[in-house]
C-alpha positions as CSV (number, residue, x, y, z in Angstrom):
1,M,-14.3,18.2,-43.5
2,R,-11.2,19.8,-41.3
3,N,-11.9,23.6,-40.5
4,A,-8.6,25.6,-38.8
5,I,-9.1,28.5,-37.1
6,S,-7.0,30.8,-36.0
7,I,-7.1,33.0,-32.8
8,F,-10.5,35.3,-32.4
9,V,-9.7,38.4,-30.1
10,I,-12.2,39.4,-27.9
11,C,-10.7,42.2,-25.8
12,S,-6.9,42.8,-25.2
13,C,-5.2,45.4,-22.5
14,A,-2.3,46.4,-21.1
15,V,-0.9,46.3,-17.6
16,T,2.1,48.1,-16.3
17,A,4.2,46.5,-13.8
18,G,7.6,48.5,-13.2
19,A,9.6,48.0,-15.8
20,R,7.8,45.6,-17.5
21,E,4.3,45.3,-19.8
22,E,2.1,42.8,-20.1
23,L,-1.0,42.1,-22.5
24,R,-3.5,39.7,-21.9
25,R,-6.0,38.9,-24.7
26,D,-9.0,36.4,-24.6
27,F,-10.0,33.7,-27.2
28,Q,-13.5,32.0,-27.7
29,K,-14.9,29.6,-29.8
30,T,-17.8,27.0,-29.7
31,A,-18.0,23.9,-31.7
32,A,-19.9,21.1,-32.3
33,L,-19.4,18.0,-30.6
34,A,-21.1,14.7,-31.1
35,A,-21.9,12.2,-27.9
36,G,-19.1,9.4,-28.1
37,R,-16.7,12.0,-30.1
38,T,-13.6,12.6,-28.7
39,F,-12.3,16.1,-27.7
40,R,-8.8,16.5,-28.0
41,I,-6.6,19.6,-26.5
42,E,-2.7,19.8,-26.7
43,H,-1.2,22.3,-24.6
44,S,1.4,24.0,-22.4
45,L,2.8,27.0,-20.4
46,G,-0.8,27.3,-18.5
47,N,-3.9,25.7,-16.7
48,V,-6.7,23.8,-18.0
49,T,-10.0,23.4,-16.8
50,I,-12.6,21.1,-17.7
51,R,-16.1,21.3,-16.8
52,T,-19.0,19.3,-18.9
53,H,-22.7,20.0,-20.0
54,N,-25.5,17.7,-21.5
55,R,-25.1,19.4,-25.0
56,N,-23.6,18.4,-28.1
57,E,-21.3,21.2,-28.1
58,V,-17.9,22.1,-26.6
59,S,-16.9,25.7,-25.8
60,I,-13.3,26.9,-25.3
61,H,-12.2,29.8,-23.9
62,A,-8.2,30.7,-23.5
63,T,-6.8,33.8,-21.5
64,I,-3.6,34.8,-23.2
65,R,-0.8,36.4,-21.7
66,C,2.5,38.0,-23.1
67,S,5.4,39.8,-20.7
68,A,7.9,41.9,-22.3
69,S,9.8,45.4,-21.9
70,N,7.9,47.2,-23.8
71,A,4.3,47.0,-25.0
72,D,5.1,47.1,-28.5
73,R,7.2,43.8,-27.8
74,A,4.3,42.2,-25.3
75,K,1.8,42.7,-28.4
76,Q,4.0,41.2,-31.0
77,C,4.1,38.0,-28.9
78,A,0.7,37.6,-28.5
79,D,-0.2,38.3,-32.5
80,R,2.1,35.3,-32.9
81,I,0.1,32.9,-30.5
82,Q,-2.0,30.6,-32.0
83,I,-4.8,28.6,-31.1
84,S,-5.8,26.0,-33.7
85,V,-9.5,24.4,-33.5
86,Q,-9.8,21.8,-36.1
87,E,-13.1,19.6,-36.4
88,S,-13.4,16.0,-37.8
89,A,-15.1,13.3,-37.9
90,S,-13.5,11.9,-34.7
91,G,-13.9,15.0,-33.0
92,V,-12.3,18.4,-31.6
93,S,-8.9,18.8,-31.5
94,V,-7.1,22.3,-29.6
95,R,-3.6,22.9,-29.9
96,T,-1.8,26.0,-28.8
97,E,1.0,27.1,-30.6
98,Y,3.6,29.4,-29.7
99,P,6.0,31.4,-31.0
100,R,10.1,30.4,-31.3
101,Y,12.1,32.8,-29.9
102,E,16.1,32.2,-30.5
103,G,18.4,33.9,-27.5
104,N,17.4,35.6,-24.6
105,N,14.3,38.3,-25.3
106,N,13.2,39.0,-21.9
107,I,9.7,37.7,-22.9
108,S,7.4,35.1,-20.9
109,Y,4.0,34.0,-22.6
110,G,0.9,31.3,-21.7
111,A,-2.5,30.9,-22.0
112,D,-4.9,29.7,-19.7
113,Y,-7.9,27.7,-21.0
114,E,-11.5,27.0,-19.9
115,I,-13.7,24.4,-21.5
116,V,-17.0,23.3,-21.4
117,M,-17.7,19.8,-23.2
118,P,-20.3,17.1,-23.6
119,E,-20.1,14.8,-20.6
120,N,-20.5,12.0,-23.0
121,S,-17.8,12.7,-25.0
122,P,-14.2,11.0,-24.1
123,L,-11.7,13.8,-23.4
124,E,-7.7,13.0,-23.9
125,L,-5.5,16.1,-22.9
126,R,-1.9,16.6,-22.8
127,N,-0.3,19.4,-20.9
128,R,3.4,20.6,-19.8
129,F,4.0,23.3,-16.9
130,G,0.7,24.1,-15.9
131,A,-2.6,22.6,-13.3
132,V,-5.0,20.2,-14.9
133,D,-8.9,20.2,-13.4
134,A,-11.1,18.4,-15.3
135,V,-14.8,17.5,-13.6
136,G,-17.7,15.5,-14.8
137,V,-16.3,13.4,-17.8
138,R,-18.1,10.5,-18.3
139,A,-17.1,8.8,-21.4
140,G,-13.0,7.9,-20.9
141,T,-10.5,10.5,-20.1
142,H,-6.8,10.2,-20.4
143,I,-4.4,13.3,-19.5
144,N,-1.0,13.5,-19.7
145,N,0.5,16.3,-18.1
146,G,3.8,17.4,-16.2
147,N,5.0,20.6,-13.8
148,G,1.8,20.9,-12.7
149,R,-1.3,19.4,-10.6
150,V,-3.9,17.1,-11.7
151,T,-7.3,17.2,-10.0
152,F,-10.2,14.9,-11.6
153,A,-13.5,14.1,-9.9
154,Q,-17.3,12.9,-10.9
155,G,-16.0,10.9,-13.8
156,K,-17.0,7.8,-15.2
157,G,-15.6,4.9,-18.3
158,A,-11.7,4.0,-18.4
159,L,-9.7,6.6,-17.2
160,R,-5.6,7.2,-17.1
161,I,-3.5,10.0,-15.7
162,E,0.0,10.6,-16.0
163,N,1.8,13.3,-14.5
164,S,5.4,14.3,-13.0
165,F,6.3,17.0,-10.4
166,G,2.9,17.7,-9.1
167,D,0.3,16.3,-6.9
168,V,-2.2,14.0,-8.7
169,D,-6.0,14.1,-6.7
170,L,-8.4,11.7,-8.1
171,R,-11.6,12.3,-6.4
172,E,-14.4,9.9,-8.0
173,N,-14.8,7.6,-10.7
174,D,-17.0,4.9,-11.7
175,G,-14.9,2.5,-13.8
176,D,-11.4,1.5,-14.1
177,A,-8.5,3.9,-13.1
178,T,-4.8,3.9,-13.7
179,V,-2.7,6.9,-12.5
180,V,1.0,7.3,-13.0
181,N,2.9,10.1,-11.0
182,A,6.4,11.0,-9.9
183,N,7.9,13.8,-7.3
184,G,4.2,14.2,-6.2
185,R,1.8,13.3,-4.0
186,L,-1.2,10.8,-4.9
187,W,-5.0,10.8,-3.7
188,A,-7.3,8.5,-5.0
189,R,-10.9,7.7,-3.5
190,N,-14.4,6.4,-4.6
191,V,-13.3,4.2,-7.5
192,T,-15.7,1.8,-8.0
193,G,-13.5,-0.5,-10.4
194,A,-9.9,-1.9,-10.1
195,L,-7.2,1.1,-9.6
196,S,-3.7,0.6,-10.5
197,L,-1.3,3.4,-9.0
198,S,2.2,4.1,-9.7
199,D,4.3,6.9,-7.5
200,R,7.9,7.9,-6.6
201,F,8.8,10.2,-4.5
202,G,5.5,11.2,-3.1
203,E,2.6,9.9,-0.6
204,I,-0.1,7.8,-1.5
205,E,-3.5,8.1,0.0
206,V,-6.3,5.6,-1.3
207,T,-9.6,5.4,0.2
208,D,-12.9,3.2,-0.8
209,V,-11.8,1.3,-4.1
210,G,-14.4,-1.5,-5.4
211,R,-12.4,-3.8,-6.8
212,N,-8.8,-4.6,-7.1
213,L,-5.8,-2.4,-6.3
214,T,-2.3,-2.5,-7.4
215,V,0.3,0.0,-6.1
216,H,3.7,0.6,-6.4
217,S,5.6,3.6,-4.7
218,A,8.8,4.5,-3.8
219,N,10.0,7.0,-1.0
220,G,6.8,7.8,0.0
221,R,4.1,6.5,2.7
222,V,1.3,4.3,1.4
223,S,-2.1,4.5,3.6
224,V,-5.1,2.6,1.8
225,S,-8.7,1.9,3.7
226,R,-11.6,0.3,2.4
227,V,-10.8,-2.0,-1.0
228,G,-13.3,-4.1,-2.2
229,G,-11.1,-6.6,-3.9
230,L,-7.5,-7.9,-4.2
231,A,-4.7,-5.3,-3.1
232,I,-1.2,-5.5,-3.8
233,I,1.2,-2.7,-2.6
234,T,5.1,-2.4,-2.9
235,N,7.1,-0.2,-1.2
236,S,10.2,1.4,-0.7
237,F,11.3,4.0,1.8
238,G,8.1,4.4,3.5
239,D,5.4,2.9,5.9
240,V,2.7,1.0,4.2
241,T,-0.6,1.0,5.8
242,V,-4.0,-0.9,5.0
243,N,-7.4,-1.0,6.4
244,D,-10.6,-2.6,5.7
245,A,-9.6,-4.9,2.8
246,K,-12.5,-7.2,1.4
247,A,-10.2,-9.7,-0.1
248,D,-6.4,-11.0,0.2
249,V,-3.4,-8.5,1.1
250,S,0.0,-8.6,-0.7
251,V,2.8,-6.0,1.0
252,R,6.3,-5.8,-0.1
253,N,7.8,-3.3,1.6
254,E,11.6,-2.1,1.9
255,N,12.6,0.5,4.7
256,G,9.9,0.9,6.2
257,G,6.6,-0.4,8.3
258,V,3.8,-2.7,7.5
259,N,0.4,-2.2,9.4
260,V,-2.6,-4.1,8.1
261,S,-5.9,-4.7,10.0
262,G,-9.2,-6.3,8.8
263,V,-8.5,-8.4,6.3
264,S,-11.2,-10.9,5.2
265,G,-8.9,-12.9,2.9
266,A,-5.4,-14.1,3.6
267,A,-2.4,-11.6,4.0
268,E,1.0,-11.8,3.0
269,L,3.5,-8.9,4.5
270,Q,7.1,-8.4,4.0
271,T,9.4,-5.9,5.3
272,T,13.0,-5.1,5.7
273,F,14.1,-2.5,8.4
274,G,10.3,-2.0,9.6
275,N,8.0,-3.6,12.3
276,I,5.4,-5.7,10.6
277,K,1.6,-5.0,12.6
278,F,-1.3,-6.8,12.0
279,T,-5.0,-7.5,13.1
280,R,-7.9,-9.3,11.9
281,I,-6.5,-11.4,9.1
282,G,-9.4,-13.5,8.2
283,K,-7.6,-16.0,6.2
284,T,-4.0,-17.3,6.6
285,L,-1.1,-14.7,7.2
286,T,2.6,-14.9,5.9
287,A,5.0,-12.3,7.4
288,R,8.7,-12.1,6.4
289,G,10.6,-9.4,8.2
290,S,14.2,-8.4,9.0
291,N,15.8,-5.5,11.4
292,G,12.0,-5.6,12.8
293,N,9.7,-6.4,14.9
294,V,6.7,-9.1,14.0
295,M,3.4,-8.2,16.1
296,G,-0.3,-9.3,15.6
297,D,-3.2,-11.2,16.8
298,T,-6.7,-12.5,15.6
299,V,-6.0,-14.7,12.5
300,G,-8.7,-16.7,11.1
301,E,-6.2,-19.4,9.9
302,S,-2.8,-20.4,10.3
303,A,0.2,-17.8,10.6
304,T,3.5,-18.5,9.1
305,V,6.1,-15.9,10.2
306,E,10.1,-15.2,9.5
307,T,12.6,-12.8,10.8
308,T,15.7,-11.9,11.9
309,F,16.6,-9.4,14.4
310,G,13.3,-8.5,15.7
311,K,11.0,-10.0,18.3
312,V,8.1,-12.2,17.1
313,D,4.7,-11.4,19.2
314,L,1.5,-13.9,18.0
315,R,-1.6,-13.7,19.7
316,G,-5.3,-15.3,18.9
317,I,-4.1,-17.6,15.9
318,K,-7.3,-19.9,15.1
319,G,-4.9,-22.6,12.9
320,G,-1.4,-23.3,13.6
321,A,1.9,-21.5,13.7
322,R,5.4,-21.8,12.5
323,V,7.6,-19.2,13.2
324,T,11.5,-18.9,12.5
325,T,13.5,-16.1,14.2
326,G,17.2,-15.2,14.3
327,N,18.6,-13.1,16.7
328,T,15.5,-12.4,18.9
329,S,12.4,-13.8,21.0
330,I,9.2,-15.2,20.1
331,Q,6.4,-15.3,21.9
332,L,2.9,-17.0,21.2
333,A,-0.2,-17.4,22.8
334,G,-3.9,-18.5,22.2
335,I,-2.7,-20.6,19.2
336,S,-5.6,-23.4,17.9
337,G,-3.6,-25.2,16.1
338,T,0.4,-27.2,15.7
339,V,3.2,-24.8,17.1
340,Y,6.6,-24.7,15.7
341,A,9.0,-22.0,16.7
342,K,12.6,-22.0,16.1
343,A,14.7,-19.2,17.8
344,S,18.7,-18.6,18.0
345,F,19.9,-16.0,20.6
346,G,16.3,-15.2,22.0
347,G,13.9,-16.9,24.1
348,V,10.5,-18.7,23.1
349,T,7.3,-18.5,25.0
350,V,4.7,-20.8,23.9
351,E,1.1,-20.5,26.2
352,D,-2.6,-21.1,26.0
353,A,-1.1,-23.8,23.1
354,S,-4.5,-26.3,21.9
355,G,-2.1,-28.2,19.3
356,P,1.1,-30.1,19.0
357,I,4.1,-27.8,20.1
358,A,7.6,-28.0,19.1
359,V,10.1,-25.5,20.0
360,E,14.1,-25.5,18.8
361,S,16.1,-22.7,20.5
362,E,19.7,-21.7,21.1
363,N,20.9,-19.4,23.7
364,G,17.7,-18.5,24.9
365,S,15.1,-19.8,27.3
366,V,11.9,-21.8,26.8
367,T,8.4,-21.9,28.3
368,V,6.2,-23.7,27.1
369,R,1.9,-24.1,28.4
370,S,-0.3,-26.7,26.9
371,N,-4.0,-26.3,27.6
372,T,-5.8,-28.9,25.7
373,P,-7.9,-31.4,27.5
374,A,-6.8,-34.4,24.4
375,C,-3.3,-35.6,24.5
376,Q,-0.9,-33.0,22.3
377,P,2.8,-34.0,21.6
378,I,5.3,-31.6,22.6
379,S,8.7,-31.5,21.6
380,V,11.6,-28.9,22.9
381,N,15.1,-29.1,21.8
382,A,17.3,-26.1,24.1
383,S,20.5,-24.9,24.5
384,F,22.2,-22.8,27.1
385,A,19.2,-21.7,28.8
386,P,16.7,-23.0,30.9
387,V,13.2,-25.3,29.9
388,K,10.0,-24.9,31.8
389,V,6.8,-27.2,30.5
390,T,3.6,-26.8,32.0
391,L,1.2,-29.6,31.3
392,P,-2.7,-29.6,31.6
393,P,-4.1,-32.0,34.3
394,S,-5.1,-35.5,33.7
395,V,-3.7,-35.8,30.4
396,G,-1.1,-38.7,30.1
397,Y,2.3,-38.5,28.6
398,N,5.4,-40.8,27.5
399,L,7.9,-38.9,28.9
400,S,11.9,-38.8,28.1
401,A,13.7,-35.6,29.2
402,R,17.6,-35.2,28.9
403,T,20.0,-32.5,29.9
404,S,23.5,-31.8,30.1
405,F,25.4,-29.7,33.0
406,G,21.8,-29.0,34.3
407,R,19.2,-30.3,36.5
408,I,15.8,-32.4,35.8
409,H,13.0,-31.1,38.4
410,S,9.3,-32.7,38.0
411,S,6.6,-31.5,39.8
412,V,4.0,-34.1,38.0
413,T,3.6,-37.6,39.4
414,T,5.6,-39.9,36.8
415,N,6.1,-43.6,37.1
416,V,9.7,-43.3,36.5
417,S,11.5,-46.3,34.2
418,D,15.3,-44.5,33.9
419,I,16.1,-41.9,36.2
420,S,19.4,-39.9,36.8
421,S,20.8,-36.5,37.6
422,D,20.2,-35.5,33.9
423,E,17.9,-38.0,32.4
424,L,14.0,-38.8,33.2
425,T,11.9,-41.7,31.3
426,G,8.6,-42.8,32.4
427,K,4.9,-42.3,32.1
428,I,2.5,-39.1,33.1
429,G,0.0,-41.1,33.9
430,S,-1.5,-43.8,31.7
431,G,0.9,-42.4,29.3
432,G,-0.3,-41.7,25.6
433,C,1.3,-38.6,23.5
434,E,4.8,-37.9,23.6
435,L,6.6,-35.5,25.7
436,R,10.2,-35.0,24.5
437,L,12.7,-32.4,26.1
438,V,16.6,-32.4,25.6
439,N,18.4,-29.5,26.9
440,H,22.2,-28.9,27.0
441,N,23.7,-26.7,29.5
442,G,20.3,-26.0,31.1
443,N,17.6,-27.1,33.6
444,I,14.4,-28.8,33.0
445,D,11.0,-28.1,35.2
446,I,7.9,-30.1,34.7
447,L,4.9,-28.5,36.3
448,S,1.6,-29.0,36.4
449,A,-1.3,-26.0,35.6
450,A,-3.6,-27.4,38.6
451,A,-0.7,-26.4,40.8
452,R,-0.4,-23.0,40.1
């Protein structure tokens, strides 16, 4: 059975404010609401505050206000505002019904709610032009708000918040949560389940997510800390920072930097017009940038980097490193696996490399230092800049070095099979793996690490 209840007046007062009169009236209603049944409210032009208790009833209190040029018009306005409370088998519904005024009547009105509902009843709330503050709803919540701040705390169950032109502050939810916001900042912390966030024209800050995290952002900074599952982040016109992720991380950004640290899984990082920085990546690293530097260290597996118009500096890579750049320099140190580096209009430096090395460079110098006690092949193809290769002691190579418009100098003892001003072929030590050095319009120097 449905029961429609109109406004119940507890008290009223008139307040004189200059040439205007304001009237306030209170509405109070208590209705039965069994656990598991839904509480619904549809409202506008005012704030809604939700608190919970362990009783099977909902207490509804509203403060209605009207302001007009005189007391009679303010009272007429207040009398025409209706609050409808309907009880049914599915739960309790509350709706605010405002009068319609044609033209400019110099009248303003609204209402604020303070509601206490059962903690184990789901909440469905729709509001416009007011703030929402909900604490302790533990059976699932759906909030749709506009033109006001939304605060939600100490919740449980599936949560969905939609808002525009106002901040969203999600403080705690034991379960999955989805937040869609626009033109406001977004904070989310202490969500035990999966978390999905979307925001435009506002900063996003996330802390302590138990499972997977998905973030879609535009025109705002994104900061993420402590994620228990997969993290997928897209953004534009703002920096992205991720710290302490227990699984894989994927960041795709535009017109902003990317800074990632403490990732237990793999990291896939991409941006334009911004730097990429990383440290302590547990598995593989993939970084793609343009118009910005790529710099990082301590990768548990291999690293792949592509960029243009920004330097690359990688250190402490446990697997191999594959780097391709344009118009920028490359510096690699402490690479345990295979190294491949290709650059144009920038120098390449490879130090303390333990695996095979291949370098292609145009219009930039090449410096290679291998420190592996086992023979690993080295190949360098360069032009318009000098090449310098330092070899580990007591390791044999099959040497082939050739240049044009330059000289070849070797401080390593070589059994020469062919020598000229621009070509040197032979064996270093007893021979072994290939050492192929080709340069165009530049010198080649072959040095021994023992001579340092």
